[in-house]
N, C-alpha and C positions, 0 to 999 in steps of 0.2 A: 481392515485397511480402508481408509477413505478413498472414494473415487474422485479424482481431481479433474475439474473441467479443462485444465491446461493440457491434459494428455492429448486431446484432439489437436491442439495447436502444435504440440511437439511432433506428433505423427505427420501432420501436413508439412511442417518445416523440414523434417528429415527426408521427405520425398523430393525436395527440390533445392536444398541448400547444403553445401559441403560441411559447414560447422553450425551446430545448433547449441545455444547456450541457455541453460536454465539458471536464472539468477534470482536471488531473493534473500530474505533475512535468514540467519542461522536458525536451524530447527524448524523451518517452515515446511519441510517434506520434499526438498529437492532430490536428495539421494534416493529416497523411496520411489519417487516418480521416475528418476533416471534408470533405476535398476529394472523397471518394468520393460525397458527397451533393450535389455541385455542379451536377447537372443540375436540370431543372424550375425554371429561372428563379432560381437562387440564385447571384448573383455572389460572388466571393471577395474579401474586403477584409482586409488585415492591418494592425494598428496597430504592427507593426515597421517599417512604411514611414513615414518621418518626415512626409511630406506628408499622408497620410491621418490620421495621428495628430494633427497640428496642426489640420487642418480639424475633426476631431471634438471636440477640446478647445476650439476657438474657438466653435463653435456646435453642441453635441451634438444639440439638438432639430432643427435644420435638416438636419444630416447624416443623421439617421435618417429624417426626413420624406421624403427623396428615395429611400428604399429600400422596395420592395414586399416582397421576400424577400431574404435575404442570409446568407452565412457571414461572420462577423466573428471574426478570429483575434487572440489575445492581448488580449482585452477588458479585462483588469485594468490595462492601460497607460493607459486613459482612464476613470477611475472615474465621471465624470458621465454616461457613456453609459447607465448602468443606469436612471436616471430617464427618459431619452429613450426607451429601449426600452419602459419601462412605459407611457408616454403613447401610444406608437405602437400597442401591442397592446390597450390599453384602447379605442382608437378602432376597431381592426380586429382582432377576436379569431380570425381564421382560424388554424388549427393549422399548425405547422411553418413559421412565417414566418421565424424567426431561429434559426440554428444558430451558437452562439458557442463559442469555446474560451478557456481561460485557464490559465496556469501557476501560478496561485494559486487557492485556493478562492474561487469567485465570491461566495459568501455571506459571505466575510470582508471583501470590499471595503466601505468605509464607505457606509452607506445602501443597499447593494445588497439585503441581506436584506429590508429593509422595502419597497423598491421592487418587487422581483420575486416576493415571496411569492404563491403561488397562480398564478403565470404562467410559472414555469420548472421544468423537471425537470433535475436535475443528475446526470450520468453520469460517474463517475470512471474515468479510464484510467491505470492504473499501467503500469510497464514490462512487457514480454512475460512471459506465463506460459510455463512449459516446454512445455506442450502446444501453445501457439501457435508456439513456436520450432520444434517438431518437426512442425508441420503436422497435428496430430491434432484430433479432436473434443474438446469440453469434457469433462474428466474428471468422474466421478460420485462421487469420494471422499467429499465432505462429505455428500451425500444418502445414500450407502450407510451411512455411520457413524450418521446420525440414524435410519436404518431398522433399526439394530441388526444389521446384516449387512454382509458384504463380498463382492461378486459375483465378483471376480477370482480365478482359481485360480492356484496356484503355477506351473502350466504356462504360463499366459498371460503371467506376468511373466518367466519364464525366457527368456533369449536376447534380450530387448528392452533397449535402452539399455545396452549392455555397457560403454560408457565409464564411468569412475569418476565418482562424484558431485562430487569435488573441482573439476574444471575448470568445471562448471556453477556451483558456489558462488562461486568466485573471479571468474568473468567477470561475474556479474550478468546483467541482462536488458534493458538499454537497447538499442534496435535498432542504433544507430550503433556502440556499443562492440563489438558482436558481429562487426563487419566487421574488427576489428583482430586481427592474428594473435598478436602477442607480448603477454605479460602486462605488460611494460614500457610498450608503447604503450597498452594498456587503462588502466593507472594514469595515464598522461599525460592521457588523455581525461577521466578522472574529476577530475583536478586542475584542469583548465580548466573543467569543469562546476561544481565547487564555487566557483571564483573568480567565474564569471559570476553565480551565485546571490547571492553575497555583495556583489558590486559593483553589480548592477542590480536583481535581483528583490526583494530585501528592501527596498531603498530606495524601490521603487515602491509598496509597500503599507504602509510605516511610516516614521516618523521615529525614528532611533536616536541616542541621546545618546553612546553609546560603541561606534560601529559598528566601530572597529578591533579590538575584542575578539571579534567574531563568528567569525573563522577559528579562533582559539584555543578558543573555546567549542565549536565543531563537533568539533574534535579531542578535547576532553575528553569530550564526549558520546559519541563513538565508543568511547572506552575504558570507558564505563559502559553500553554497549549490553547489553540483557538483564538489567540490574540494577535494583533498587529505586531510585527517584529520591531524591536528597537535594540540593535546589538550593542550600542554604546551603553544603554542602561543595564542590559543583561550583563555585560562584561565588567561593569563598575564594581559589582559585588564580589568579584573573584579576581580582580586586578588583571583583566585581559582587555586589550583594546578591541575596537569594533571589527577590525580586519581579521584578527585572530579568531574571534567568535564566529565570524562569517566563514572562515576556513574550516573550523571544527564542525560547524553545522553542516557544511557541505560533505564532510567525511561521514557524519551520521546519516545524511541522505544516501550516500553511496552504499552504506551498510543497511539501508532499508529500515532504519529506526524511526525516522520521521520524514516529513516532506514539507517544503515550502509551497504553499498554495498561493499562486499569483493572483493579483486582483483582476477581475474581469473588466475590460475596458475596450472601447472603440475610439478611434481618433477623434470622432466628432463629439465625444462626451468628456469634456475637459473638467467637469466638476467631480469626477470620480477619484477617490483616494487610491494612490498607486503603490501602497505598501503591502508586501505579502504577509501571510499568516503562517504560523507554525502549526502543523498537524502531525500528531503521532500516528503510526500505521497500525497500532493494535491497542484496543481499549483496555485489555487486561494488563498490558505492560504499563500503560499510563496510570491505571488504578493502583498498581503496586507502587509505582514511584510516588504517588500522592498518598499512599497508605490509606486508601479508601476501602471501607468495608460495608457490608450490607447493613450492619447495625448502625454505623455512623450515618449512612444515607437515610435510614428510617427516621432519625432524629433531626437531620438537617440535609435537605435535598440540594442545597446551594452548590456543593462541589460536584454534583452529578452532571451539571450542564456541559462542561468541557469534555467529560469522559463519554457522555452520550453522543456528543457531536463527533468525537473520534470514532466511535462505533459506527455511526452512519457513514462517515468519510471512508472508513476501511471497507465497508460493504459496497459502496458505489465505486470505489477505486478497483475492487476486484471484478465487479460485474461489468465495468466499462471495458475490460480486456476481452471479454467474450461476447459483448453485444455487437449487433450490426452497426450501431451508431458510432461506436468507438470515440466517445466525446472526450475532450479535455475538461478538467475540473478546476474551477476558479472560486473566488469569493467576491462579494460585492459590498462596497461601502461608498457612499457619496458624502459630499461636504455638509449635508444636512444630518449626518450621522444615521441615515437609514441604511440598514444592512440586510444582506441575505447570506446565510451560512455557506451555501454552495450554488454555483451557477455552472451548468454543463453546456458546452457548445460543441456542435459537430462541425464537420468540414464544409457544410452548407451555410454556416453561420446561424443555424437555428439554435435557440437557447431554451433551457429548462431550469427553473429555479427551485431549490429545495431549502426549506426552513425547518430547523430542528427544535422541537419543544418538549420539555421534560414533563409537562403536566398532562392530565387526562381530559382536559377540555380545551376547546379552541374558540376564539372570537374573531370577528372581522378585523380587529386591530392587528392580529398576527399575520395578516396578509399585506400589511402596508408596504413592505419592501418588494414583495412580488408584484404588486400593482405598479409600483414605480418602475420596476424592470420591464413590465409589459408596456408601459407608456414609452419608455426609451427605445424599445426594440420593435414595436409595431408588429408587422407581419412575421417577423422572425421568432416571436414569442410563441412557444409551442405549449407549455404547460407550467403551472406553478403548484407546488405541493408543500403543505405543512404536515410533517410527520409528528405524530403525538401518541401518547400512551393510552390510546383508546381502543375501541372495538369496531367502529363504523367508518365507512367511507362517506364523507359529507361534502357536497358541493357548496362552494362559497362564491359562485359567480362563474362567468365564462372562463374556462381553462384554469380555474382555481379550485383546488380540492384539498380537504383535510383527510389524511389517511393514517391508519395504524402502522406502527413500525413493521408489522408482519408482512407488509407488501414487499419489503426488501428481499424476502426469501420465499414468498408464496409461489407455488408452481406456475 
């Protein structure tokens, strides 16, 4: 069993919060993590069980009244339970009473945000980080960048993770898919995964008027991964208006399939493009949707760019949750078409730029966007990184460094 870094967050939250929610995509390991907290009088209940679900739907208040403390799995399957949990903890404010899990953002459930405000701490569990897969300690990449330094030496990176980056990118990070040996079997798992989301999960949190278009929409969104969003153009191919596409994309966000990455901007910088990008949250899922294989990439690396960007995005999104900096993640693009794949900003307005490159060599031209960001932000610019498929850490000027992808999970 993989050791999850989120376990420490859950433990701290149970010590001072009545309700703790572990949310994240289906099959990301939420149930496994929750069950590790099953001692201390917390029985396990799952709403995947038809009988338990029916009982809770029939009388949510009575169902919860019979519980002193509990783990409740797949809580989004019984939306009225949110109000019943509120009533219970209002009567008994002991901390750590309920540990709930959900394959949808619990605060996206109708009336849940209003009912649980101030009573719940939400901890998001995405698929495995590479450092979790390798059984290492949480990496310090993000905090080192915001400190304006990087503590790992070239010698520390040499000889570690000698396997190429490509197998990691194409496999993704869902625990179950990692047990499958061939890429064909991994893609089959992802196909079933997407089908389950389309046929059950989306319908449980929303009423869709054109549900049959969702599979096609997911495929189109996969082809637009890492690009600026244009919902009118996306919807045109499947006869959906831009508002409907926007609504469906929000549902996919609530189910942790993808995320809109907002543009980084400050009020004084009017020349910045203000359109968000679509990023999937797992590179293996995106690879399967694009039918991308190792053999195909060996002959044509062009499709690898968006999937590699997704891989980096998922790694920094996971690491941001346990870093001291706790940054938000944005993208950067200005009217001169100068771009940066990711800009991280902390609550002190310090910024770090990350550019993703598929190649094994780096030139000064790869730092064009990072230099522009440094000019715009002045003293707030902490570090600029070009991640590449190489083996050395190479400085390219003040606060500008090329680094191997391995820094994302090096100890």
